[in-house]
C-alpha positions in Angstrom: 1.4 -16.1 -12.2 1.6 -15.9 -8.5 0.0 -12.9 -6.8 0.7 -13.9 -3.2 2.6 -11.1 -1.4 4.4 -13.6 0.7 6.2 -14.9 -2.4 8.1 -11.7 -2.6 8.8 -11.8 1.1 10.3 -15.2 0.7 12.5 -13.9 -2.1 13.8 -11.1 0.2 14.4 -13.4 3.1 16.3 -15.9 1.0 18.4 -13.1 -0.6 19.3 -11.7 2.8 20.2 -15.1 4.0 22.7 -15.5 1.1 24.1 -12.1 1.7 23.1 -10.7 -1.7 22.1 -7.1 -2.3 19.1 -6.2 -4.4 21.3 -4.9 -7.2 23.3 -8.1 -7.3 20.3 -10.3 -7.4 18.6 -8.1 -10.0 21.6 -8.3 -12.3 21.9 -12.1 -11.9 18.2 -12.7 -13.0 18.2 -9.9 -15.6 15.7 -7.4 -14.2 16.0 -3.9 -12.8 16.6 -3.2 -9.1 13.4 -1.2 -8.9 11.4 -4.1 -10.3 12.9 -6.5 -7.8 12.1 -4.1 -5.0 8.5 -4.1 -6.1 8.5 -7.9 -6.2 9.9 -8.2 -2.7 7.2 -5.9 -1.4 4.4 -7.9 -3.0 3.5 -5.3 -5.6 4.3 -7.2 -8.7 3.3 -10.7 -9.9 5.9 -13.3 -10.3 5.8 -16.6 -12.1 7.1 -18.7 -15.0 10.7 -18.2 -16.1 11.4 -15.4 -13.7 10.4 -17.5 -10.7 12.6 -20.3 -12.0 15.6 -18.0 -12.5 15.1 -16.5 -9.0 15.0 -20.0 -7.5 18.2 -21.0 -9.3 20.1 -17.9 -8.3 18.8 -18.2 -4.7 19.8 -21.9 -4.6 16.3 -23.1 -3.6 13.3 -24.8 -5.1 10.7 -22.7 -7.0 8.0 -24.4 -5.0 9.5 -23.1 -1.7 9.4 -19.6 -3.0 5.8 -20.1 -4.2 4.4 -22.1 -1.4 6.7 -21.4 1.5 8.9 -23.8 3.5 5.9 -26.1 4.1 2.3 -25.0 3.4 1.0 -27.4 6.1 3.6 -26.2 8.6 2.7 -22.6 8.0 -1.0 -23.4 8.3 -0.4 -25.0 11.7 1.6 -22.1 12.8 -1.3 -19.8 12.0 -3.7 -22.0 13.9 -1.4 -22.0 16.9 -1.1 -18.2 16.8 -4.8 -17.8 16.5 -5.2 -19.1 20.0 -2.8 -16.5 21.4 -4.2 -13.3 23.0 -1.6 -11.3 21.2 -1.9 -12.2 17.5 0.6 -11.1 14.8 -0.8 -8.7 12.3 1.6 -9.5 9.5 0.6 -12.4 7.3 4.2 -13.1 6.4 5.3 -13.8 10.0 4.6 -17.5 9.9 6.2 -18.0 6.5 9.3 -16.1 7.6 9.6 -18.1 10.8 9.1 -21.4 9.1 11.8 -20.6 6.5 14.4 -19.2 8.9 13.8 -21.5 11.8 12.3 -24.8 10.5 13.2 -26.8 13.6 11.7 -24.4 16.1 8.6 -24.0 13.9 8.1 -27.8 13.9 8.7 -27.9 17.6 6.1 -25.1 18.2 3.6 -26.9 16.0 4.3 -30.2 17.8 3.8 -28.6 21.2 0.6 -26.9 20.1 -0.7 -30.3 18.9 0.3 -31.9 22.2 -1.4 -29.1 24.2 -4.6 -29.7 22.2 -4.4 -33.5 22.9 -3.9 -32.8 26.7 -6.8 -30.4 26.7 -9.0 -33.2 25.3 -7.7 -35.6 27.9 -8.5 -33.1 30.6 -12.0 -32.6 29.3 -12.6 -36.3 29.2 -11.3 -36.9 32.7 -13.2 -34.0 34.1 -16.3 -35.4 32.4 -15.8 -38.7 34.1 -14.9 -37.3 37.5 -18.1 -35.3 37.6 -20.6 -37.6 36.0 -19.3 -41.2 35.6 -21.8 -43.4 37.6 -19.1 -46.1 38.2 -16.7 -43.6 39.8 -19.5 -42.0 41.8 -20.6 -45.3 43.2 -17.0 -46.2 44.2 -16.4 -42.9 45.9 -19.7 -43.2 47.7 -18.7 -46.6 49.0 -15.4 -45.3 50.2 -17.0 -42.4 52.1 -19.6 -44.7 53.7 -17.0 -47.3 54.8 -14.7 -44.6 56.2 -17.6 -42.9 58.1 -18.7 -46.3 59.6 -15.2 -47.1 60.8 -14.8 -43.7 62.3 -18.1 -43.9 64.1 -17.4 -47.4 65.5 -13.9 -46.4 66.6 -15.3 -43.3 68.4 -17.7 -45.5 70.4 -14.8 -47.8 71.5 -12.6 -44.9 72.5 -15.2 -42.8 74.3 -17.1 -45.5 76.1 -15.8 -47.1 79.2 -16.6 -50.6 80.5 -18.2 -51.9 77.3 -19.5 -55.4 77.7 -17.4 -58.1 76.0 -20.2 -59.2 73.6 -20.6 -55.5 72.4 -16.8 -55.1 72.0 -16.7 -58.2 69.8 -19.6 -56.8 67.7 -17.9 -53.4 67.3 -14.6 -55.1 66.4 -16.4 -57.3 63.9 -18.0 -54.2 62.4 -14.6 -52.5 62.0 -13.2 -55.6 60.4 -16.0 -55.9 57.9 -16.0 -52.1 57.1 -12.2 -52.2 56.6 -12.6 -55.0 54.1 -15.3 -53.0 52.3 -13.0 -50.0 52.3 -10.1 -52.0 50.9 -12.3 -53.4 48.1 -13.6 -50.0 47.2 -10.1 -48.5 47.2 -8.9 -51.3 45.0 -11.8 -50.7 42.6 -10.9 -47.0 42.4 -7.2 -47.9 41.8 -8.2 -50.2 39.0 -10.5 -47.5 37.5 -7.7 -44.9 37.4 -5.1 -47.4 36.2 -7.2 -48.4 33.2 -5.8 -47.1 29.9 -7.7 -44.8 27.7 -7.2 -47.2 24.8 -9.0 -50.0 26.7 -12.2 -50.3 24.7 -13.6 -53.1 26.9 -14.4 -50.7 29.8 -17.8 -49.0 29.6 -19.7 -47.2 32.3 -23.1 -47.4 30.7 -25.0 -49.3 28.0 -25.3 -46.0 26.0 -21.5 -45.7 25.9 -21.1 -49.3 24.7 -23.7 -49.0 22.0 -22.1 -45.7 20.8 -18.7 -47.5 20.6 -20.2 -50.4 18.7 -21.7 -48.0 16.1 -18.5 -46.0 15.9 -16.3 -49.1 15.3 -18.5 -49.9 12.3 -18.4 -46.4 11.0 -22.2 -46.3 11.2 -22.3 -48.7 8.3 -25.5 -50.8 8.6 -26.4 -51.0 4.9 -27.0 -54.7 5.4 -30.1 -53.7 7.4 -31.6 -51.7 4.5 -33.3 -54.9 3.4 -36.8 -55.0 5.0 -36.6 -58.8 5.3 -33.6 -58.6 7.8 -34.4 -60.0 11.2 -32.8 -58.0 14.0 -32.7 -60.9 16.5 -30.7 -63.0 14.0 -28.3 -60.1 13.5 -27.9 -59.5 17.2 -27.4 -63.2 18.0 -23.8 -63.1 16.8 -22.9 -60.1 18.9 -21.4 -60.1 22.4 -21.4 -57.1 24.8 -19.9 -56.5 28.1 -22.9 -54.8 29.9 -26.3 -56.3 30.6 -28.9 -54.4 28.6 -26.7 -53.2 25.8 -28.2 -55.7 23.3 -31.7 -54.6 24.2 -30.8 -50.9 23.7 -29.2 -51.7 20.4 -32.3 -53.7 19.4 -34.4 -50.6 20.0 -32.1 -48.4 18.0 -31.9 -50.8 15.1 -35.6 -51.1 15.1 -35.9 -47.4 14.6 -33.3 -47.7 11.9 -35.4 -50.3 10.0 -38.5 -48.1 10.3 -36.6 -45.1 8.9 -35.1 -47.2 6.1 -38.6 -48.3 5.1 -39.9 -44.8 5.1 -36.9 -43.3 3.2 -34.9 -45.9 1.2 -31.2 -45.4 1.0 -31.2 -45.2 -2.9 -33.7 -42.3 -2.8 -31.7 -40.5 -0.1 -28.4 -40.8 -2.0 -30.0 -39.8 -5.3 -31.4 -36.7 -3.7 -28.1 -35.8 -2.1 -26.5 -35.8 -5.6 -28.8 -32.8 -6.5 -28.9 -31.1 -3.1 -26.5 -30.3 -0.3 -26.8 -31.8 3.1 -29.5 -29.7 4.7 -32.1 -31.6 6.6 -34.7 -28.8 6.5 -34.4 -28.5 2.7 -34.3 -32.3 2.2 -37.5 -32.6 4.3 -39.3 -30.2 2.1 -38.1 -31.9 -1.1 -38.9 -35.4 0.0 -42.0 -34.6 2.0 -40.6 -36.5 5.0 -40.4 -35.4 8.6 -37.3 -33.4 9.7 -36.4 -35.8 12.5 -36.5 -38.8 10.3 -34.2 -37.0 7.8 -31.8 -36.2 10.6 -31.7 -39.7 11.9 -31.1 -41.1 8.4 -28.3 -38.6 7.7 -26.7 -39.5 11.1 -26.4 -43.2 10.1 -24.8 -42.7 6.7 -21.2 -43.9 6.3 -18.9 -41.0 5.5 -17.6 -42.9 2.5 -21.0 -42.8 0.8 -21.4 -39.1 0.9 -17.9 -37.8 1.2 -18.7 -35.9 4.3 -18.3 -36.5 8.1 -21.5 -35.9 10.0 -21.8 -35.3 13.7 -25.1 -36.0 15.5 -26.6 -36.0 19.0 -30.1 -36.4 20.3 -31.5 -35.9 23.8 -34.7 -36.3 25.8 -36.7 -33.6 27.5 -34.4 -33.8 30.5 -31.4 -33.0 28.3 -29.9 -36.5 28.7 -28.2 -37.7 25.6 -29.8 -40.7 23.8 -27.5 -41.0 20.8 -24.3 -39.3 19.8 -22.0 -39.5 16.7 -18.7 -37.7 17.4 -17.2 -35.2 14.9 -13.5 -34.3 15.0 -13.1 -31.0 16.8 -16.7 -30.9 18.2 -16.6 -32.8 21.4 -19.8 -34.3 22.7 -19.6 -35.2 26.5 -20.2 -38.8 27.4 -21.6 -37.9 30.8 -23.7 -35.1 32.1 -25.1 -32.1 30.3 -23.3 -30.3 27.5 -23.0 -26.6 26.9 -26.4 -24.9 27.4 -25.6 -22.7 24.4 -26.1 -25.7 22.1 -29.1 -25.2 19.8 -30.3 -28.7 20.7 -31.5 -27.3 24.0 -33.1 -24.3 22.3 -35.0 -26.7 20.1 -36.5 -28.3 23.3 -38.0 -25.0 24.1 -39.5 -24.6 20.6 -40.9 -28.0 19.6 -41.5 -28.5 15.9 -39.6 -25.3 15.0 -36.5 -25.8 12.8 -33.3 -24.0 14.1 -30.2 -23.4 12.1 -27.0 -21.8 13.6 -23.4 -21.2 12.7 -21.2 -22.2 15.7 -17.7 -21.5 16.8 -16.3 -24.1 19.1 -14.3 -22.5 21.9 -11.7 -25.3 22.1 -11.1 -25.0 18.3 -10.5 -21.4 17.5 -11.3 -20.3 14.0 -13.2 -23.6 13.3 -16.8 -23.2 12.4 -19.7 -25.6 12.1 -23.1 -25.6 10.5 -25.7 -26.9 13.0 -29.4 -27.9 12.5 -31.6 -28.5 15.6 -35.1 -29.8 15.8 -37.3 -31.3 18.5 -39.9 -33.8 17.4 -43.1 -34.6 19.2 -44.0 -38.1 18.2 -47.5 -39.4 17.8 -49.1 -40.3 21.1 -51.7 -42.9 21.9 -55.1 -42.3 23.6 -54.8 -42.0 27.3 -51.2 -41.0 27.4 -50.4 -38.5 30.2 -47.3 -36.9 28.7 -45.7 -36.3 25.3 -42.2 -37.7 25.0 -40.1 -35.1 23.2 -36.8 -35.9 21.4 -34.5 -33.2 20.3 -32.0 -33.7 17.4 -28.9 -31.8 16.4 -26.9 -32.4 13.2 -23.4 -31.0 12.9 -21.3 -30.4 9.8 -17.9 -28.6 9.5 -18.2 -25.3 7.7 -15.8 -24.0 5.0 -12.3 -23.8 6.4 -10.9 -20.4 6.9 -14.2 -18.6 6.3 -16.0 -17.0 9.2 -19.7 -17.1 8.6 -22.0 -14.2 9.7 -23.8 -14.5 13.0 -21.6 -17.0 14.7 -22.5 -18.3 18.2 -19.6 -19.3 20.4 -20.1 -22.6 22.3 -18.1 -25.0 24.5 -18.3 -28.6 25.6 -19.4 -28.2 29.2 -19.1 -25.5 31.9 -16.4 -27.4 33.8 -13.9 -27.3 30.9 -15.0 -24.2 29.0 -13.1 -20.9 28.9 -15.8 -18.6 27.6 -15.7 -15.5 29.7 -18.7 -13.6 31.0 -21.2 -16.3 30.0 -24.7 -15.8 31.3 -25.3 -19.6 30.9 -22.5 -20.7 33.1 -23.6 -22.9 36.0 -20.2 -23.8 37.6 -16.6 -22.5 37.6 -14.2 -23.8 34.9 -11.0 -25.6 35.6 -9.3 -23.2 33.2 -9.9 -20.4 35.8 -11.9 -18.4 33.4 -15.6 -17.7 33.3 -16.8 -16.9 36.8 
C-alpha cells in the first residue's frame, strides 16, 4: 500500500487533465466520491487493484501515479529549488510541475546542472588566477618588461642631446625588453588557451602526483607486498615535471611503512565489523589515528563500497596530499576555507575532532568529517616539531540533516557565506563582506 500523499495529488492532476469530475472517476473505478476525495487529499492509502484500476481509467501507468513522472527528475527539481531564496512549502509542487510540464522541468534541471558546472569552473579559474605559480610568474614577467620599456622610453623622450653610444644602448634595451614582453605574452596566451581536459599541464609536482594517484583510483595493492622495491616500480613511470618522481617516492615510502604496520587484510576484516570511523578503528586496532586515516585514504572505493575524501596539510596550512570527493571541492592552490576542521586540528595537536559539515556550494548535502593533527617522533637535537594535520571526509546520509552542522565553503574568493567572521577577502559572488 502506498501512503505517499503525492500519489493522491497525481491522481487529481491526471483526472483534471482528462476533464473528468470526481463523481465520474469514482463511478468508473467502483468507489464512492467521498473516498476518492480522501485519496486525492492524501488521507487514504492506495495500492493493489485500486491503483491499477485508477491507472487504467486515467490512461497512464501505475508507476507514474505511485512514483511520479520521473523520480530522478523530481529529486533534481527539489535540489534546484533548495538553492532558491524563496522555497516552495508544498511537497507536491515538484511532482505536479514534472507531470504537467515535463519539457520545462527537464530544461530547468539541465540549466541547474549547467549552473553548477559553471560555478565549479569559476572556482577553479579563480583558484588559479590567485595562486597558480606559473601564472604569477608570467604576469610578473609581463609587468617587469613593460615597466622597463616605459622607463627607457621616458629617458629617450625627456633627455636632449643623448650621445650616440647611449642611444644605441637604450634602443637595444627596448628591443630586448620587447622580445621578453612578447615571449611572456605568448606564454600567457598559451596558458589561457589550454583546455581543461589537457591532463599534461601541471603547475606543481604536488598536482602531478595527485593526478597520478587519482588516475589509478588510489589502487596500489601491488605495493602491499613488503618485498616490493619502490625504485623498480618507479622506473617504468614518466612524469612531466622535475621532482615529481622524488615526491611520489616519498609518498609511496610512507605507504609501505603504513602497510607493514596495518596489513590490508586486517583493515578490511575490521571494516566488515565496524563502520568507517578512524577514531573508533584506532581504538579497536590499537594503531595511531593518523596512520588509520592515511590507510583509509588510499583504499580503492571498489574494496569498501564507499568514496572517501582526504586532505593533509603542514603547519603553514599548505596542502600536502588531497583526494577529491564529489561535491566537496578541495582547492589546488592556496588556502582553503578556514572553517575546515583540519585547521582547528592544527591548533589542538593530538586531539581528535569530529564535525558534520554542510558545503555551501552543495545545499542540503552533508558530510562526516574527522580531523587530527599528528606530532611525529623527533630526534635528539631537533629544533622544531613538524606537525601534519589530516582530514577524512565521507558523504552523510542523503536527505538527512544531522544535528550541529557547520557550514563551510571552498575558499573565501568563491564562497557566498554571509556575515562570516573568518572571511579574509571579498567573494566574487558579491556576498560576504
